[in-house]
Structures are given as C-alpha cells and as structure tokens.
C-alpha positions in Angstrom: 31.2 95.4 63.3 30.7 91.3 64.2 29.4 88.7 66.1 30.8 85.4 66.7 33.1 86.2 63.2 29.8 86.5 61.5 30.1 90.0 59.9 27.3 93.1 59.9 27.6 94.5 55.9 25.6 97.9 54.9 23.2 97.2 52.3 23.0 99.1 49.0 19.0 99.8 50.5 20.6 101.9 53.2 19.8 99.0 56.0 22.7 96.8 57.4 21.9 92.5 56.9 24.2 89.5 58.4 24.3 86.1 56.9 24.0 82.8 59.2 24.7 79.2 58.1 23.1 76.8 60.1 23.2 72.9 58.1 21.5 73.0 54.4 20.2 76.6 55.3 21.2 80.2 55.2 19.2 82.8 57.6 19.3 86.6 56.3 19.2 88.9 59.3 18.2 92.5 58.5 18.0 95.9 60.8 17.0 99.5 60.4 20.2 100.2 62.5 23.8 98.7 62.4 22.6 97.5 66.3 19.5 96.3 65.2 20.9 94.0 63.2 23.8 93.1 65.7 21.1 92.7 68.1 18.7 90.6 65.7 21.9 88.4 64.9 23.2 88.0 68.5 19.3 86.1 69.3 20.1 84.1 66.4 23.2 82.9 66.9 22.9 81.5 70.6 19.6 80.2 69.6 21.4 78.0 66.4 24.2 77.4 69.3 21.8 76.1 71.7 19.6 74.1 69.0 23.2 72.4 68.6 23.6 71.2 72.2 20.1 70.5 72.1 20.9 68.1 69.3 24.6 66.9 70.5 22.8 65.7 74.2 19.6 64.1 72.1 22.7 62.0 69.9 24.7 60.9 73.2 21.4 59.8 75.3 20.2 57.8 72.4 23.1 55.8 72.1 23.3 54.9 75.5 20.6 51.9 76.1 17.8 52.4 78.9 18.1 56.4 79.4 15.2 58.3 78.7 16.5 61.8 77.5 13.6 63.7 78.5 14.4 64.8 82.2 17.6 66.4 80.6 15.9 67.9 77.9 13.4 69.1 79.7 16.3 71.2 81.8 18.2 72.2 78.7 15.2 73.3 76.4 14.2 77.0 76.4 10.5 76.4 76.6 11.8 74.8 80.0 13.9 77.7 80.7 11.4 79.5 79.7 8.6 78.6 82.6 11.3 80.0 85.5 12.1 83.3 83.1 10.9 86.7 84.3 7.5 87.3 84.8 5.6 90.3 82.5 2.1 91.9 82.4 1.0 93.1 78.8 1.3 96.2 80.1 4.9 95.5 81.7 6.3 94.0 78.3 5.6 96.8 75.8 6.8 99.3 79.1 10.1 97.3 78.2 10.2 96.5 74.5 9.7 100.1 74.1 12.7 101.4 76.1 15.2 98.7 75.2 14.9 97.8 71.6 12.8 101.3 70.6 13.5 104.6 72.3 16.4 106.8 70.7 16.5 104.1 67.5 13.1 105.6 66.0 11.5 109.0 65.3 9.4 110.6 68.6 6.2 110.4 66.5 6.7 106.5 66.0 6.8 105.9 69.7 3.9 108.1 69.9 2.3 105.7 67.2 3.3 102.2 68.9 1.1 103.5 72.6 -1.9 105.2 70.5 -1.2 101.4 68.7 -0.8 99.9 71.9 -4.8 101.0 73.6 -6.5 99.0 71.5 -4.8 96.1 73.8 -6.6 97.7 77.1 -8.3 94.5 78.2 -5.3 92.6 77.6 -2.7 95.6 79.8 -2.9 93.7 83.2 -2.8 89.5 81.9 0.2 87.5 81.8 2.1 87.9 78.4 2.3 83.5 79.0 -1.3 83.5 78.7 -2.1 85.4 75.7 -3.2 83.3 72.9 -3.9 84.4 69.6 -7.5 83.6 69.7 -7.4 86.6 72.1 -5.2 88.7 70.2 -7.6 88.2 67.5 -10.7 89.3 69.5 -8.9 92.5 70.3 -7.9 93.4 66.7 -11.5 92.5 65.4 -13.1 95.4 67.6 -10.5 97.8 65.5 -12.5 99.6 62.7 -9.9 101.3 60.7 -7.7 99.3 58.8 -4.2 101.3 58.9 -4.9 101.0 62.6 -5.2 97.5 62.5 -2.3 97.3 60.5 -0.2 99.1 63.1 -1.6 96.6 65.7 -0.8 94.1 64.1 2.9 95.0 63.6 2.6 95.8 67.1 2.0 92.3 68.3 4.3 90.5 66.0 7.2 93.0 66.9 7.0 92.5 71.0 5.9 89.2 70.9 8.8 87.7 68.6 11.0 89.6 70.6 9.2 88.3 74.2 9.6 84.4 72.2 13.4 85.3 71.4 14.3 86.3 74.7 12.5 83.1 76.2 9.7 84.8 78.1 7.0 82.8 76.2 6.8 79.2 75.2 5.2 80.3 72.0 5.0 83.3 69.9 0.8 84.0 69.6 1.3 86.3 67.1 3.6 84.2 65.1 1.0 82.8 62.5 -0.7 86.6 62.0 -1.0 88.2 58.2 -1.1 91.5 57.5 -4.8 92.5 57.5 -5.6 93.4 53.5 -6.2 96.4 53.0 -9.7 97.8 51.6 -10.1 100.9 50.3 -12.9 103.1 51.1 -12.2 105.1 48.9 -10.3 105.5 45.9 -7.5 108.3 46.2 -7.8 111.1 43.9 -5.4 112.9 42.1 -5.7 115.7 39.8 -5.1 115.5 36.5 -3.6 117.9 34.1 -5.8 119.9 33.6 -7.6 120.1 37.1 -3.7 120.9 38.8 -3.4 124.1 35.8 -6.3 125.2 37.3 -5.3 125.1 40.8 -1.5 126.6 40.0 -3.9 128.9 38.2 -5.7 130.0 41.1 -2.7 130.1 43.4 -1.1 132.4 41.6 -3.3 135.1 41.5 -2.1 135.3 45.4 1.8 133.8 45.2 1.4 135.1 49.0 -0.4 133.1 50.8 -0.8 130.3 48.6 3.3 129.7 48.2 2.8 126.6 50.1 0.5 125.0 48.0 2.4 126.0 44.3 5.5 124.7 46.5 4.0 121.4 47.0 2.3 121.0 44.0 5.6 121.8 41.2 8.0 120.2 43.8 6.5 117.1 44.6 7.3 118.2 48.1 5.7 116.3 51.5 3.5 119.3 54.0 6.6 118.6 56.2 9.1 119.1 53.9 7.8 122.3 52.6 7.1 123.6 56.2 11.0 122.8 56.8 12.1 124.9 54.1 14.8 127.7 54.9 16.4 130.5 52.9 19.4 128.0 53.2 17.6 125.7 51.4 17.1 128.0 48.2 19.8 128.4 45.3 18.6 131.2 42.9 21.9 130.8 40.6 21.4 127.4 40.1 18.1 127.0 40.3 17.6 124.1 42.4 16.2 123.4 46.1 17.4 121.4 49.0 15.5 119.2 51.0 16.9 118.0 54.3 14.5 118.3 56.9 10.8 118.0 57.6 8.5 119.9 60.5 5.8 118.4 62.3 4.5 120.8 64.8 3.7 118.1 67.3 7.7 117.6 67.6 9.7 120.5 66.2 12.3 119.3 67.4 12.5 116.3 65.5 13.6 117.6 62.1 14.7 114.1 60.4 12.7 113.6 57.0 11.2 110.6 56.3 14.2 108.8 55.2 17.6 109.2 54.1 15.9 108.7 50.7 14.1 111.9 51.2 17.3 113.8 51.3 17.7 115.5 48.2 18.6 118.2 46.2 15.8 119.4 43.1 15.8 121.3 40.1 13.6 124.6 40.8 11.0 125.3 38.4 10.4 129.2 37.5 7.5 129.6 38.7 8.6 128.3 42.2 11.4 130.7 41.8 9.6 133.5 41.4 7.5 132.6 43.6 10.1 132.0 46.3 12.3 135.2 45.6 10.7 137.4 48.0 12.3 135.1 50.4 15.4 135.9 49.8 16.5 138.2 52.4 14.7 136.3 54.9 17.0 135.5 58.2 18.7 132.3 57.0 17.7 130.2 60.1 13.9 130.9 60.0 11.5 128.6 58.2 10.0 130.2 55.2 6.4 128.6 55.7 5.2 129.1 59.9 1.4 128.7 59.2 -0.4 125.3 61.3 -1.6 122.4 59.9 -5.4 123.6 60.6 -4.6 126.5 58.9 -3.1 125.1 56.1 -6.3 122.6 56.0 -8.6 125.2 55.9 -6.6 127.7 52.8 -6.8 124.6 50.5 -10.7 123.4 51.6 -11.3 126.9 50.8 -9.4 127.1 47.5 -10.5 124.0 45.9 -14.1 124.7 47.0 -13.8 128.3 44.8 -12.9 126.0 41.7 -14.9 123.3 42.4 -12.2 120.8 42.3 -12.4 117.4 44.1 -11.1 117.7 48.0 -7.7 116.7 48.6 -5.2 117.0 51.1 -2.2 119.1 51.1 0.0 115.9 50.7 -1.7 114.6 47.8 -0.8 117.8 46.3 2.3 115.9 45.5 0.4 113.1 44.0 -0.4 115.4 41.5 3.0 116.1 40.0 2.9 114.4 36.3 5.6 114.8 33.6 3.1 116.3 31.0 1.8 118.4 34.0 5.6 120.1 34.2 5.8 119.9 30.3 3.0 122.3 30.5 4.3 124.8 33.7 7.2 125.2 31.5 5.4 126.7 28.5 3.3 128.8 30.6 6.7 129.8 32.9 7.4 132.0 29.7 5.0 134.4 30.5 4.7 134.8 34.4 7.0 137.5 34.5 4.5 139.4 32.7 1.8 138.2 34.3 3.6 138.7 37.6 4.2 142.7 36.3 0.5 143.0 35.7 -0.3 141.7 39.3 2.3 144.4 40.6 0.5 147.0 39.1 -3.1 145.8 40.1 -2.4 145.0 43.5 0.6 148.0 43.8 3.5 145.7 45.1 
C-alpha cells in the first residue's frame, strides 16, 4: 500500500511503518495495522504539502513591497480553517473518534476500556472541544486516584486531541504536552520462590482434577485467558507440545484473539502437565477443557493459598512464578510422578 509514492512497509516487530522526508528531517510514522499507518501517513503528507504551499506563498508575498501577507495567510492556515470547521462537544467527538478510528480495528475489550476511561471526563462531556484547555484536562485527571486508570485516561486524551488537531477541528492540542504519569507501585508484586512454587504444585497434585488449571498456568506459564481457551486439539501427546492460539474472556466469549501475535505459540508440554491433561484426551474436540467462571477460579486459588500459608497472588501472577531452576526441580520430581499418581488412584478409587 502506498500514498503519494510513500510506501508502507511491515516492521519486524509486526506493526507497519512509513517514512517521509521534509527538508532535512525524516519523519517516521507507525501503526498497528496497515490501514492505521495509511491514515496517519495521509495526515502527515497532507500537512507537509500545506506547509509547503504556505511557505511558498509567504516568500512570494515578501517579494512584493507594500503588501501585508496576514490576510492571505489567515485564509490558508489550518488554524484559520479550524475556526470554520465542524463543531463537536467532547462527548460527540469521543463517539466520532471511537467509531471512525477504533471500532473494527481493536478488540471489543479495548473499546470497553476506552469508554470506561472517558467517563472520568464527565464534567467536560458537553463542552466544545475548541474550548477545552490543558488546565481543564489536568484538573479532571487529578481527581483520578488509581495510577492505572490515570495512565489510560492520559493516553485516551492524547489520541483523541491529536486526531482532532490533525483534522483541523481545534487550533491547538491541549493534550500535546501531557506526559504519562509515573507509576507509583502501591505494593510490590509478589512472585513465588522456588520452594513456595513447589509447595503450591504439591498441593495441587493432591487433587489434580480440581486444581488442573493452576498446574497448567504455573508450569506452562500461561495467562488465565490462554488456559481457559485450551481445547483437545491444542494438545499433542505424541510430540508433547501445547499450542496456544486463542484467549477466552467470559465478558467477550466471541473474541478469541490472543493478546498479540507473539502470544500465539507452540510450546513443550512438561511431563506433569501431560499426566494432568491426559484425562481430556477423549474430550469433545471443539469444547474448552476448563469452563469455570472467574469468580470460581479466584475463590479456589484463595482457598488453596490460605491452606498452605502462601502469599496472596492472582491467577495471572502464577505465570510469573515460572523460573528455570523451578523447571529443573520439577523435572526431577516428574520421574516419580507416575508412581505417586498410582498411589492416589488406589486411595481415591480412580
């Protein structure tokens, strides 16, 4: 895809980029998709062309003694055109921006996150975007207590007003000088030590049918959504591999996209994981292995951690406890797993 002989290429990181030379400067444009990069490239190229026309007109008028170029420049500058541009309230512009630039290009979960972040500007919803200043935005963001939400709101404001400025709907970008707030960690993130992880795995193996989701997340380093999306077709017991190509969220059951393309992978299946998942070998191929709700998972994990006096962690944080020396330790105990499982079969009457 090209725009005015400017080629859009795919970056090694998976996103798309294009470059434009303006004088002695080289401007790089990046986008998550090819269409997103094309739209940004179009805005940059058009703006450069307008600046070239204005600069050419200014040089011509300067050669004519006695002529004042202000009247001409006021008719051709983007700032002057923005005064005659369509007017939007903050709420109207958010709806227009969301439908034009985000819907159909990002995941439904991201759309919901944008709407949730925009609610923090409730006092500015009926304000014309031309009348919104940096001070007004700062006052609204200072009312937000959570660092994570404050970062989302700042990012939202930057995107919305950058597009509005590029479309000449406003004379200046009130969010142009914003910087992302520094994250202040309320509490240090906890990752289980090798001994704590072994304790957790041993407890889960006492009832592998019930605690299989935690074993899979902990040993294979899976996210909660990746674990919940596992199907029998993803398990290869002959090659001992586990395929990850979907992610499940109970709030968006039809959206099975992984976090990003790099999240789609095929990984080795460890022996303990294999023994735990063997019972799903004859499971219906199109049905998920684990169908429990989020609340059930959280309650199960909290109860398990309380029994073992382990620090409180979330289901997602189980994947952060995965360490190389832990895997070596688990490989050592996997040799006797079959024998231990046999004893459990006798005791439990499996």
